[in-house]
N, C-alpha and C positions, 0 to 999 in steps of 0.2 A: 420461377426457379423454386426448387425444393430447398428450403432454408431450415437448417437445424440449429437451435439455440441450446447451448450446453450450460448446465450447472446453475439454472435459475432456481435455487433451493426453495424459495418461498413463493414461487409462481407469481412474482411481482410484475414482470414486464407486460403481461397481457392487459393489466389494468392501467397502464400509463398512456398518456396522450401520444407519445412517440411511436407506440406499437402500430398505429394506423399507417405509418410509412410502409409497412409490409403487407398492406391489404391486397396487393396484386400478386402475392407469392403464396406458395403452399408451405406453411410454417409448422414445424414441430418443435415444441418446447420440452426439454428434459429437466425435470425438477429434482433430480438426484445427481450424485457424482459417481460416475462409473470409472473405477480405477483400473479394471482389467482391460488391457488393450484389445484383446480379441473380442470381448463383449462390446466395447466401444465401437470398434470397426463394424461390427454387425449392425449396431444401431444406425450408423451413418452411411450404410452401404449405398443408399440412393441419393445422398446429399449432393446438390450442386454447390451449396454454400454452407459453411459452418460459421456461426457467430460464437465468439469466445467471451466468457464472462471473466474478465481480468485474467489472472494467471492460474485459474483453478484447474485447467487441464493442460497437460503437456502435448504438444504436437511434434511427434518424432518422425524420423524417416520411415520406420517400420509401420507406423500408423498410416502415413500417407500412401504407402505402397498398397494398402488394402482398400483405398478409396478411389477407385478408377473414375468416378463421375465428378469428383470434387474439382471445382475451378476457382473458388474464392473463399478466403478466410477473412472475416471482418471483425475488427476489435478496436480498442482504443488504448493509447499509451504505449509503453515500451513492450518489447517482445522477447524477453530472455527465455520464455517457455516455448518458443516456436523455432523449429529448425528451418531457417529461411532458405539455406542452400538446398535442402531437400524439397521445399516448396517450389523453388525455381526448377530443379531437375524434373519435377513431376508436372510442371506447367500450371501450378497453383499460384494465383495472385494473392498476396497478403496486403491488405489495406488497413492502415492504422493511423488515426489522427493523433500523433504523438505530441504535436505542438498546439494542442487545443488552447483557446484563449480562456483566461479567467482562472482564478484559484479554485481548488477543491475546498470550498468553505466547510463542507461536512467533515473532512479530515482535520482541518484546522480547529473546528469546534470540539471534536473529540479529543484532540491533543490537549487543549486547554482544560477540558473536563477531567482528563486523567491527571493533569497537574494539580487541579483543585482537589480531586478525590484522594490523591496520595498525600498531599500536604495537610489535608484536614482529616485524614484517616476515615473517609466516608464508608468504604466497604466494611471496615472493622466496627465502626460505630453503629452502622445499620444492623450488622449481624448481632452485636451485643444486645441492642434493645429488643430485637425480634426473638431472642432466646432467653428473655427474662432478666437481662442485665440492664445497666444504665451506661454512663460514660465509661469508656475503656481506656482512655488515654488523653493526651493533650496534643492538639495539632499545632500548625504554624501558619502565621499570616504571610501572604505573598508580598504585600507592599514593602518596598525597600530591599527585596531580595533580587539576586541577579539571575537572569535567564540567559543561558548560552544556546544559541541556535546554530546548528551545524548544517550548512547548505543554504545558499542565498537564492531561494526560489519563491514562487508565488505563495505556496502554503506557509512556508516559514515567515514570510512578510505578513500574512494574515494573523498568524499566531503572535507575532511581535505587536501588532495593533492591539490585540486583546490584552497582552501582558502590560503594555504601557497604560491601558485603561485601569488596570489593577495596581498601578504604581510600581511596577517592577522595572529594574534596570535591564536593558537588553544589550547583549554583545553578540558578535558574530564570528564564525569561522567558516571557511569554505575552501574550494579550490583556488588556485591563483586567479583564474578568470572571475570567479564568484567574488573574491575579496576585492578585486578591482572594481567590479560593479557596485559593491557595497560602499566603497570609498567614494566613488563618483556620486552616489546617492546621499552622501553625508552620514553614513551609519558608523557606529562605533565598533571597531574590530578589537579582539583580544590582542594583547601584546605579542603572544606567541601561541602555538598549538598547546604547549604545556600549560600556559596560563589559562587558556580557555577551559580545559578540563579541571584544573586545580582550583580555580577561583569562582566557578559557577555554582550556585545553589541548585539549579536545575539545568540539565543539558537535554536538549530535544533534537532528534535527528530528522532532517528533511532533505533527503537526496533520492534520486532514482538509483535503483540497483543496476549497475552495469559492470562489465569486467573490471573497469578502473576503480569502482567504488566497493566492490565485493571485499568484505573484511577490512574496510578502511578504518573502523574503530577497533583498536586492539586491546588486549588485556593490559598492556602497559598504559594506554590512555585511561582506561577505567580505574586502574590502580592509583592514578593521580587525583581522583575525585575525593571529595570530603566524606567522612563517615556518615554525615547526616544529609548528604546530597541525594538528588533524584535523577535517574536517567529515564527518559521517555522515548519510545520508539513507536511511531505510528506509520513509518515508511515501509521498510522491508527488514526482516530479520537478518538477511545476508549481509547487511551493512556492518554487522558486528562479527568479529573473528569467531569462528565456530568454537563453542564451549566457553567463550570468554565471559559472557554475562553471568552464567551460573557460577563459575569459579570466583568472579569478582563479588557477587552477592554473598557467597560463602565467606569471603575474606573481609566483608564489611565495607568495601569501597566500590561502588557507591552504597549508601545505606539502604536505598530503595530503588525499585524500578517499576515502571508502568508501561506495559507494552500491549499493542494490538496485533502484533505479527509474530509468527513463529517459523522456524526452519522447515517444519513439516506441518502442512495444513490440509484438511481440518485436524486439529489436535484435540482428541477426545479422550485422552487417558488422564484421569485425575491424579494418577500417581507419578506422572512425568516430573522429574526432579525440578525443572525450571518452573513449570506451571504450579507445582505444589509448594514452591518456596515461600516461607512466611513473609519475606520482604518484597514480594512481587504482587502487584495487582494487574489484572489482565482482562482484556476484552477479545472476542473472537473475530478479529479482522473486520470490524464494522466501521472503519474510518470513512468509507465511501458509501455505507449502506443506509441511505435515506432515499425516500421517493423522489425528492427534488434532484439529488445528484444522479440517481439512476436515469431519470428522464433526460437530463442534460447529456449524460455520457452515451446512452443508447440512441438518442436522436442522431448523434454523430455516426454511430456504428450502422444504424439502419439507412442513413443517407448514403453511406458507402455502398450498401447492397443495391439500393435503387439506382445509384449512379452507374454501377457496373452493369446492371440489367439494361440500362438505357444506352450502353456502349460508350460511356464517358467516365471511366473510373477515376476516383480521387484518392489522395493520400496513399499512393502506391509505394510500398516498401521495395518491391522487386519488379520495377516497371518493364523490364525486358520480357517478362512473361506475357504481358498484354499483347494480343495480336498473334500469338503463336497458333 
């Protein structure tokens, strides 16, 4: 099959062990992001299969109409960026291992790195010494402080392990089903949603972005946070009500934010009001960007390609398409 891989910005995948899974296919790797749909359609004109790199590219009805040869889209995780109905209408099978086993430890590690960076003022302290200064302020110790984790999933549980190793108290909030699982596992829940935001020194978000979770953290939630508290988001920007994080930082509740995700990505405007905010530290969506995590995730994706080529597709999202 002619397989096109999109948005591998650093040309990483060719050097990973999992890339050998595509040895029997004609593979084209695109190392830039093409935002123009007409240009993207021209690139993919001969593609039998498109491999998506997370949510970096939208797959729309109009794009699919321009790809007459396309039969398979292979990716991993949730698919809010893919028009599944249009895929079905066009006879394109979407395969995605949404329920992959194991936590994304890379994302969990980055989450805790951001907590440490914010609480110890690491970006500011580093900038100070590199520009001829010395200490620029006084950080805060994590031991004895309360970490609130919103979303009872694998990544959140890994972050909780790190936090307990640092002597933090961990409390949880989640959906009704998530809270039930946490209780069954003997975890400590906040007394209420209000208490969760109001009484945590650090709040970290760990949920998938779905129609049900879009905007689930509101401006009212953030206004409950303490003036010296920290909000961390390494999940998806859309979990927070549009505009709420910027307005809340302007109001001083929470006092700081550390984020790896933005509403529009890639965000490359240094004057963006949120990115430029003095009380925000940021990374460019690198929670999953390690060689180890890439090899694990793309092994799943490439196995879906080979399974389809062998006539036995796996992880089908719209299985009625297969066999048309």
